[in-house]
N, C-alpha and C positions, 0 to 999 in steps of 0.2 A: 449560443444555442448548442445544445447537446442532444444526443439520442434521436437523431433524425433519420437514421438509416431505414430504408424500406417504407418511408412516409412521404406524403406530399404536404408542402408548407407554402404559405403565402408571404411574400415580402413586399414592403411598400416604402416609398420615399415621398416627401411632400411634393404635390403636384404644382407645376408652374405652367401657366398658359403659354402656348406657342412653342413649347419645348418637347422634343422627342427624347425618350429615355432609352439608352442603349445598354442592355444587360449582357454580362458574360458570366459563364459558370464553368468550373473545371470538370474533368472526368469524374464520374460518380454522381453527377447531378444532370438532370434533364430539364430544360426550360419548356414547360408544357404550354403556357399561354402568357400573354401580356407584354411580349417584346414591343418596345416603342412607347409603352405607357408607364405610369408611375407604380404599377402594381403587377407583380408576376407570380405565377404558380410554378413551383419547382418540385420535381420528383427526385428523391434520393435512392440510390441503389442499396441493395441489402448489404453490400460490402463497403459502403462509404465509410471513410475514416475522418478526413479533415480537408477543408478547402475554403477558398474565399469566393463569395458572391461579389461581383463588381458591377457598378452602374455609373454611366456618364450621361450628363444632361447635354443635349445638343440642339442648336438652332442654326440658321444660315450664317449667323455672325461668328460663332465659335463653339468649341466644346468646353465643358467644365472640367475641373479636376475630377479624378475618379474617386468614388466613395466605395469602401469595401466593408464586408461583414464576414468574419470568420465563423464557420459552422463546423461542429465536430460531431462525430459519431460516438465512439467510446470515450469515457472520461479519462483524464490524465491519471498517472500513477500517484498514489499517496506519497507524501514526502516526509512523514514524521510518525513515530509511534512513541508514546510515553508509557512507562511502566518499569518495574524493577528488573535489573539485569540478573539478579540472583534472588531466589526465594527457596524456602524449605518445602519439602514434598507435601506436607499436610496443610500448607497455607492456601488461602484463596486470595488471588491477586487480580488486579485489573490492568488491562492494556487498552489504550485509546489512540485513535488516529484523528487528525483534523478532517473536517468535511471536505470532500472534493466536489467541485462544481460539476453538475450533470450526472452525478452518481445517484443511483436509486437503491443500491445495497452495497455491502462490503463483505468480501469473502476472506475469512481468516483461516490460516493453516498453522498448526503447532506441531512440535516434535512428537514422535511416538513416546508415550509415557506421560504426556500432558493432556489433560481433559478440559475441553471447553464446557463450562457449566451453563453459561448463558451469554447471549449477545451476538451469536452468529448472524450475519447479514446486517448488523448495525455497526456504527463507528466505534463501539466499545464492547469488549468481552471480559468475562470473568473466567479464570482458569484455576486449576489445581494440579498438583503433581501426584504421581503414584510413588510407591516405596522403592525407588531406585534412583541412583545418581545419574544425571544426564546433562549433556550440553547440546544445544541445537538452536534453530531459528524460529522465531514467531514472525509470521508474514501476513500482510493484508494487501488486497487489491480491490480497486473500485469497479463497480459493474453497473451497466444499464441495459436497455433493450438491444443495443448495438454490440454488446460484448463486454469484455473485461480488460482492464489495464494490466500492466506488468505488476509484479509483486514488489512491495517495499518490506524489508526484513530487518530485524535486530537480533543479535545473539542473546541467548539466555542460558542460565545455569540453574538446575534444580538440585538442591542438596538434601541429604538425608541425615538423620541423627547418627553419630558415629557408633559403630559396633564395639562391644567391650574389647579391651586389650587383654588378651589371655596370657601373654608371655613377652618378656624382654629378652632378646637374644644377646649373648655376650658372656665373657668370663665372670664368675662370681667369687672366685677364690684366688689368692696369690697375686693380687693386682698391684701391690705397692710398687711405686717407682716406675709404673708403666703408663703409657697412653693407649687406651683401648676403645674400640667402637662398640656401640650398642644400638640395637634396632628393634622395631616392632613391625608387624605386617602393615603394609601401606593400604590406606583406604582413599579412594578418589574424593577430592573436594574437602579433605580433612586437614586441618593444621594441628601439629603436635607441639605441646608445651611440655618441656622437660624440666624437672627440678632435681637438684642434687644437694646432699648435706654440706654444711660449711666445712 
């Protein structure tokens, strides 16, 4: 059970004649009614996060083993995002996370320079880049009425088309019998392929 903060919920076990049911709840829960019976009403605080409801069946002969039920407020953190690690600035690409139990929405954050086109609050978003090279993280967290989980993030790189190469720096005359260096202006995210005559 998830999303129970600031709510009242009813919990039940199978009734057995002649048995008293002893319920225990942790901080953040208040047992309003039903102690001794097979059905209880429990109030959860606004800040409740996670805890176990415990019940034991008892009669003059013995007590049973304890049965527990874990109840959570906020959903767990997402554990996976699928999508490209590298894409071009004018591409539209999709990132998807697996569904998280108890989540009612998903909050995505992207680097400055990446635009969410659609899908915010859902498990899948479509994004595009702007005309600049960048590296950053795409993150998602799960949310419900009790709050949000932590972020799960993956690194991404947005590349742009290379700018024209205007000049090769290096000696152009009197080079025979020498080993010389040549260079061009560096552009982030660009690989340079050089060719020379035979």
